[in-house]
C-alpha positions in Angstrom: -30.0 24.6 4.9 -31.0 26.4 1.7 -28.9 25.2 -1.1 -30.7 26.9 -3.9 -27.7 28.9 -5.0 -26.0 25.7 -5.7 -28.7 23.8 -7.5 -30.9 26.4 -9.2 -31.7 25.0 -12.6 -32.3 27.1 -15.7 -30.6 28.7 -18.6 -27.8 29.9 -16.4 -26.6 26.3 -16.2 -24.9 26.8 -19.5 -22.7 29.5 -18.1 -22.3 29.3 -14.3 -21.7 32.7 -12.7 -18.5 33.2 -10.9 -18.8 34.5 -7.3 -18.3 38.2 -6.6 -15.0 39.3 -5.1 -16.7 39.7 -1.7 -18.2 36.2 -1.9 -14.9 34.7 -3.0 -13.1 36.4 -0.1 -15.6 35.1 2.4 -15.5 31.6 0.9 -11.7 31.5 1.1 -11.7 32.9 4.6 -14.2 30.2 5.7 -12.4 27.2 4.3 -9.0 28.6 5.5 -10.4 28.7 9.0 -11.5 25.1 8.7 -8.2 24.0 7.3 -6.4 25.8 10.1 -8.4 23.8 12.7 -7.7 20.5 10.8 -3.9 21.1 10.8 -3.7 22.3 14.4 -5.5 19.2 15.7 -2.9 16.9 14.1 -0.2 18.0 16.6 -2.0 20.1 19.3 -2.8 17.1 21.4 0.8 15.8 21.7 1.9 18.0 24.6 -1.4 17.5 26.5 -1.2 13.7 26.7 0.3 13.6 30.2 -2.6 15.8 31.6 -5.2 13.7 29.7 -4.0 10.4 31.1 -3.8 12.0 34.6 -7.5 12.7 34.4 -8.9 9.9 32.3 -6.4 7.1 32.9 -5.6 4.5 30.2 -1.9 5.1 29.8 -1.5 2.0 27.5 -4.2 3.3 25.1 -3.0 6.9 25.0 -1.2 6.7 21.6 -4.6 6.1 20.0 -5.7 9.6 20.9 -3.3 10.8 18.2 -3.3 7.8 15.9 -7.1 7.5 15.4 -7.4 11.1 14.3 -4.7 10.6 11.7 -6.1 7.3 10.5 -9.7 8.5 10.1 -8.8 11.9 8.5 -6.6 10.2 6.0 -8.9 7.4 5.1 -11.8 9.6 4.1 -9.8 12.3 2.3 -10.5 10.9 -1.2 -14.2 10.5 -0.4 -14.7 14.1 0.5 -13.2 15.4 -2.7 -15.3 13.0 -4.9 -18.5 13.8 -3.0 -17.9 17.5 -3.4 -17.6 17.0 -7.2 -21.0 15.3 -7.2 -23.0 17.4 -4.7 -21.3 20.8 -4.8 -18.6 22.4 -2.8 -20.6 24.4 -0.4 -22.9 21.7 1.0 -20.0 19.3 1.4 -17.6 21.9 3.0 -20.3 22.7 5.6 -20.9 19.1 6.3 -17.1 18.6 6.9 -17.0 21.6 9.2 -20.1 20.4 11.1 -18.7 16.9 11.7 -15.4 18.4 12.9 -17.2 20.8 15.3 -19.4 18.1 16.7 -16.4 15.8 17.2 -14.6 18.6 19.0 -17.5 19.2 21.4 -17.6 15.5 22.2 -13.8 15.4 22.7 -14.1 18.3 25.2 -16.8 16.4 27.1 -15.1 13.0 27.1 -15.2 11.1 30.5 -13.0 8.2 29.7 -10.1 7.4 27.4 -12.2 5.2 25.2 -14.7 8.0 24.7 -12.0 10.3 23.8 -10.5 7.9 21.3 -14.0 7.4 19.6 -14.7 11.1 19.6 -11.3 11.9 18.1 -12.1 9.4 15.3 -15.3 11.4 14.6 -13.4 14.6 14.7 -10.9 13.1 12.2 -13.8 12.2 9.8 -14.5 15.9 9.4 -10.9 17.0 9.4 -10.2 14.8 6.4 -12.3 17.0 4.2 -11.3 20.4 5.5 -7.9 20.8 3.9 -8.6 19.1 0.5 -11.9 20.9 0.1 -10.2 24.2 0.8 -7.9 23.6 -2.1 -10.8 22.6 -4.3 -12.7 25.8 -3.4 -9.7 27.9 -4.5 -9.8 26.1 -7.8 -13.5 27.0 -8.1 -13.5 30.7 -7.1 -10.1 31.8 -8.2 -9.0 32.1 -11.9 -6.2 29.6 -12.9 -3.5 32.3 -13.2 -4.0 33.4 -9.5 -4.4 30.0 -7.9 -0.7 29.5 -7.1 -0.8 32.6 -4.9 -3.7 31.5 -2.8 -2.5 27.9 -2.6 0.9 29.1 -1.4 -0.9 31.0 1.3 -2.9 27.9 2.2 0.2 25.9 2.3 1.8 28.4 4.7 -1.3 28.3 7.0 -1.4 24.5 7.0 2.3 24.1 7.7 2.3 26.8 10.3 -0.7 25.3 12.0 1.0 21.9 12.2 4.2 23.4 13.6 2.6 25.7 16.1 0.2 23.0 17.3 2.5 21.9 20.3 2.8 25.6 21.3 -1.0 26.1 21.3 -1.5 22.8 23.1 1.0 23.8 25.8 -0.7 27.1 26.3 -4.2 25.7 26.8 -2.9 22.7 28.9 -1.0 25.0 31.3 -3.9 27.5 31.3 -7.6 26.7 31.3 -7.0 22.9 30.8 -6.6 20.3 28.1 -10.4 20.2 27.2 -10.1 23.7 25.7 -7.8 22.3 23.1 -11.0 20.9 21.5 -13.6 23.4 22.7 -11.8 26.4 21.1 -12.7 24.8 17.7 -16.4 25.5 18.2 -16.5 29.3 17.8 -14.0 29.2 14.9 -16.0 26.4 13.3 -19.2 28.4 13.6 -17.6 31.4 11.9 -16.3 29.2 9.1 -19.9 27.9 8.6 -21.3 31.4 8.3 -18.5 32.6 6.0 -19.0 29.6 3.6 -22.8 29.9 3.7 -22.6 33.6 2.6 -19.6 33.4 0.3 -19.5 30.0 -1.3 -22.3 30.4 -3.9 -21.5 27.6 -6.4 -24.1 25.4 -8.1 -23.8 21.7 -7.8 -23.0 19.8 -11.0 -26.2 18.5 -12.5 -25.6 14.7 -12.8 -26.9 11.4 -11.4 -25.3 10.8 -8.0 -23.6 7.5 -7.2 -21.2 7.1 -4.2 -18.5 4.5 -4.2 -19.0 3.2 -0.7 -17.2 -0.1 -1.5 -14.1 1.8 -2.6 -14.2 4.1 0.4 -14.5 1.1 2.8 -11.7 -0.8 1.1 -9.2 2.1 1.1 -10.1 2.9 4.7 -9.5 -0.8 5.7 -6.2 -0.9 3.8 -4.9 2.3 5.4 -6.0 1.1 8.9 -4.3 -2.3 8.5 -1.1 -0.7 7.2 -0.9 1.8 10.0 -1.7 -0.8 12.7 1.1 -2.9 11.3 3.6 -0.1 11.4 2.5 1.1 14.8 2.2 -2.2 16.5 4.6 -4.6 14.8 7.8 -2.7 15.6 6.9 -1.8 19.2 4.9 -4.6 20.7 4.5 -7.8 18.6 7.5 -8.0 16.2 7.5 -7.6 12.5 7.1 -11.4 11.8 4.6 -12.3 14.5 1.5 -14.0 13.2 -0.8 -11.1 14.1 1.6 -8.6 12.5 1.8 -10.6 9.3 -2.0 -10.9 9.2 -2.3 -7.1 9.3 0.3 -6.7 6.6 -1.5 -9.2 4.4 -4.8 -7.5 5.1 -3.3 -4.2 3.9 -2.1 -5.8 0.6 -5.3 -7.7 -0.1 -7.6 -4.8 0.7 -5.4 -2.5 -1.4 -5.6 -4.8 -4.4 -9.3 -5.2 -4.0 -9.6 -1.4 -3.8 -7.8 -1.0 -7.2 -10.0 -3.7 -8.7 -13.2 -2.1 -7.5 -12.1 1.4 -8.6 -11.6 0.2 -12.2 -15.3 -0.9 -12.2 -17.0 1.8 -10.1 -19.2 4.3 -11.9 -18.0 7.2 -9.7 -14.7 5.9 -8.1 -13.3 7.5 -5.0 -9.9 7.7 -6.7 -10.3 7.5 -10.5 -7.7 5.0 -11.7 -7.6 7.0 -14.9 -5.8 9.8 -13.0 -2.7 7.6 -12.8 -2.5 7.7 -16.6 -1.8 11.4 -16.2 2.0 11.5 -15.7 1.8 14.7 -13.6 -0.6 13.1 -11.2 1.4 9.9 -10.9 4.7 11.7 -10.2 3.0 14.2 -7.9 1.3 11.4 -5.9 4.6 9.5 -5.4 6.4 12.7 -4.6 3.8 13.8 -2.1 4.0 10.4 -0.4 7.8 10.8 0.2 7.7 14.5 1.0 4.9 14.1 3.5 7.2 11.8 5.5 9.9 14.4 5.6 7.5 17.2 6.6 6.3 15.4 9.7 9.7 14.1 10.6 10.7 17.7 11.5 7.4 18.7 12.9 7.1 15.8 15.3 10.7 14.9 16.1 12.4 18.3 16.4 10.2 19.3 19.4 11.0 15.8 20.9 14.7 16.6 20.6 14.2 19.9 22.3 12.4 18.3 25.2 14.3 15.0 25.5 17.9 16.2 24.9 17.8 20.0 25.6 15.4 19.7 28.6 12.8 22.3 27.3 9.2 22.4 28.5 6.5 21.7 25.9 5.8 25.4 25.6 9.4 26.3 25.1 9.9 23.5 22.6 7.0 25.0 20.6 8.7 28.4 20.7 12.0 26.8 19.5 10.2 25.8 16.3 9.7 29.5 15.3 12.5 29.4 12.8 10.8 26.6 11.0 7.6 28.5 11.0 9.3 31.6 9.5 11.1 29.6 6.8 7.9 27.7 5.8 5.9 31.0 5.6 8.5 32.8 3.6 9.0 30.1 0.9 5.4 28.9 0.7 4.0 32.4 0.0 6.9 33.4 -2.3 6.6 30.2 -4.4 2.8 30.8 -4.7 3.4 34.4 -5.9 6.0 33.2 -8.4 3.8 30.5 -9.8 1.0 33.0 -10.2 3.4 35.3 -12.0 5.0 33.0 -14.5 3.1 29.8 -14.3 6.2 27.6 -13.7 6.2 25.2 -10.8 8.7 22.4 -11.3 11.7 24.4 -9.9 10.1 24.5 -6.5 9.7 20.8 -5.6 13.2 20.1 -7.1 14.9 22.9 -5.2 12.9 22.2 -2.1 13.6 18.5 -1.9 17.3 19.2 -2.6 17.3 21.7 0.4 15.6 19.0 2.5 18.3 16.5 1.7 21.0 18.9 2.9 18.9 19.8 6.0 18.3 16.2 7.0 22.0 15.4 6.6 22.7 18.3 8.9 20.1 17.1 11.5 21.6 13.6 11.4 24.8 15.1 12.9 23.0 16.4 16.1 24.6 15.8 19.4 23.7 16.6 23.0 26.1 19.6 22.8 24.8 21.2 19.6 23.9 24.8 20.4 20.4 26.1 19.8 21.5 28.8 17.2 22.8 26.0 15.0 19.6 23.9 15.4 17.5 27.0 14.8 19.3 27.5 11.5 18.6 23.9 10.6 14.9 24.3 11.6 14.7 27.4 9.3 16.2 25.4 6.4 13.7 22.6 7.1 10.7 25.0 7.0 12.0 26.6 3.9 12.3 23.2 2.1 8.8 22.1 3.2 7.3 25.4 2.0 8.8 24.8 -1.5 7.7 21.2 -2.0 4.1 20.8 -0.7 1.7 23.2 -2.4 3.4 23.5 -5.9 2.7 19.8 -6.4 -1.0 20.3 -5.7 -1.0 23.2 -8.1 0.7 21.1 -10.8 -1.9 18.3 -10.3 -4.8 20.7 -10.5 -3.4 22.3 -13.6 -3.0 18.9 -15.4 -6.4 17.4 -15.0 -9.8 18.2 -16.5 -11.7 20.8 -14.5 -14.5 18.3 -13.6 -11.8 16.1 -12.0 -10.2 18.9 -9.8 -11.9 17.8 -6.6 -11.1 14.1 -7.0 -7.5 14.9 -8.1 -6.9 17.3 -5.3 -8.2 15.0 -2.7 -6.2 12.0 -4.1 -3.0 14.0 -4.2 -3.6 15.2 -0.6 -4.4 11.6 0.4 -0.9 10.5 -0.7 0.7 13.4 1.2 -1.2 12.4 4.4 -0.4 8.8 3.8 3.3 9.7 3.6 3.0 11.7 6.8 1.3 8.9 8.7 3.6 6.1 7.3 6.6 8.3 7.8 5.9 9.0 11.4 5.2 5.3 12.1 8.4 4.1 10.3 10.7 6.9 11.6 9.3 6.5 15.1 10.1 2.8 15.1 13.6 3.6 13.8 14.1 6.1 16.6 12.8 3.7 19.3 15.0 0.9 18.1 18.1 3.0 17.8 17.5 4.7 21.2 17.0 1.3 22.8 20.3 0.0 21.3 22.3 3.1 22.2 20.9 3.5 25.8 21.5 -0.2 26.4 25.2 0.5 25.8 25.0 3.2 28.5 23.4 1.0 31.1 20.2 -0.2 32.7 19.5 3.1 34.4 19.4 4.9 31.1 17.1 2.4 29.5 14.8 2.5 32.6 14.6 6.3 32.6 13.8 6.4 28.9 10.8 4.1 29.6 9.5 6.6 32.2 9.4 9.5 29.8 11.8 12.1 28.4 11.8 14.3 31.5 13.2 11.3 33.5 16.4 11.4 31.4 17.4 14.7 33.0 17.0 13.3 36.5 19.8 10.8 36.1 23.1 11.4 37.9 26.3 12.4 36.1 28.0 11.0 34.1 25.1 8.7 33.2 22.9 11.7 32.4 25.4 13.1 29.8 26.0 9.7 28.2 22.2 9.1 28.0 21.4 12.4 26.4 24.3 11.9 23.9 23.0 8.4 23.1 19.5 9.7 22.5 20.7 12.6 20.3 22.7 10.1 18.2 19.6 7.9 17.9 17.7 10.9 16.6 20.6 11.5 14.2 20.2 7.9 12.9 16.5 8.5 12.4 17.1 11.7 10.4 19.7 9.8 8.3 16.9 7.4 7.3 14.7 10.4 6.5 17.6 11.7 4.2 17.2 8.6 2.1 13.4 9.2 1.7 13.9 12.8 0.7 16.7 11.8 -1.7 14.3 9.5 -3.5 11.8 12.4 -3.6 14.4 14.6 -5.2 14.9 12.0 -8.0 11.1 11.7 -8.4 10.7 15.5 -8.7 13.0 15.5 -11.7 10.3 13.6 -13.7 7.6 16.1 -12.9 6.3 17.4 -16.2 5.5 21.1 -16.4 2.2 21.6 -18.3 1.0 25.0 -19.7 -1.2 26.9 -17.3 -4.8 27.7 -18.2 -5.1 31.4 -18.1 -8.6 32.0 -19.4 -11.2 31.7 -16.6 -13.7 30.5 -19.2 -11.7 27.4 -19.6 -13.1 26.3 -16.3 -16.7 26.6 -17.4 -16.8 23.3 -19.2 -16.2 21.7 -15.8 -19.7 22.5 -14.7 -21.2 21.9 -18.1 -19.5 18.6 -18.6 -21.0 17.4 -15.3 -24.4 17.1 -16.9 -25.0 13.7 -18.6 -24.6 14.0 -22.3 
């Protein structure tokens, strides 16, 4: 692929030309399409799992169809951002899209559960770059004073895609079949490749290229060990079992080695110097906590609709429309306001406060709670998420040197994804534990039905059915109460977020490219 527009040497290197408005629009449309696919595939598979196991078998391995995508996409997130700083945004964006599309084709053609797990891992490798690179592209092609508007829009698209995933999955599963959940990515991915090839005309930084493969491998290993511990220890082996403790120790040791290697690497995956920036440090911790809250609602509210209210997968996706509306409204509005006045701290503070109230309300759910009330809670949840996620990315980008925008964006997004993965694992364990305790009080029939799937709960005779559904609803309330504590800590952390002056002169970004050349 011709990359001359990125790497053409000459006098122009001293003052890199910004893309034309048409090129910028095409570039943003292309990376937004890729980001949409990445977000959809985080949740789109969940409702198709029964159909997948019916065709491919492997019931005991089925959770890995979801987990492996989340693990691989998160582990490589910092690497994509750093590589794009070294080799140029366009080439790396197109590589990420290409890997994702190839993985999607392979998933659609899988003939066994093991093949699907491996191919989902490949798909996740590409997905890990799609979102973070989209945000970095905005920082490249949009002047600083307008970035908040676009990043608010990107946040809305990402959040909406995650929320609407189960609805899309249900549509394809009930229609042409579960394989089209993956195959539909191909034409969209091709369009994204064309749009970025035409619109993303940014030269690569002129510098010697060194890739921190050791750091990438260590952070991937630490993440995998941590998630395996959280996924397996609570459900299968016990928190203090030798194998579980070995995974926990592996996560700690590999994490410590990663920090040690990064302090000595020439081009670290996550520059440790970023943590000396107070905005980045606070933003990373806040993203870790807020990411857990975001996926708590996205994953567990549809489960409540199916398990307690007896909705189908498609109807449970439709029931999330209030959350989609709330997220769209506040994400776009916050982006517009940040672009207008340059102030962002108010949004993570107010958003996390709103999420604290919302999680407290959700913790009071019962089997008899009417949908209009839950729909209101879902709207408040979406509104809170829309306020907290993207403004923090904007704050991080505004606080670092232009040449570090790619690495800082990917690192901040890495912590958000880490929070989502860890949050789902921890909260899922809490839900399983509390549900087992509460259903054990109802009787053996309730516990046996829960082990057969959520639809089996509604086939129980009365009064066991009502007691079982009420016990499951209270277990979900216990889980949301734990989530309230996480969001409460996030609220406290947000108070320490420093508001830095916004760069308003587009020329301020030019030293980013110039500083890339060795002195």
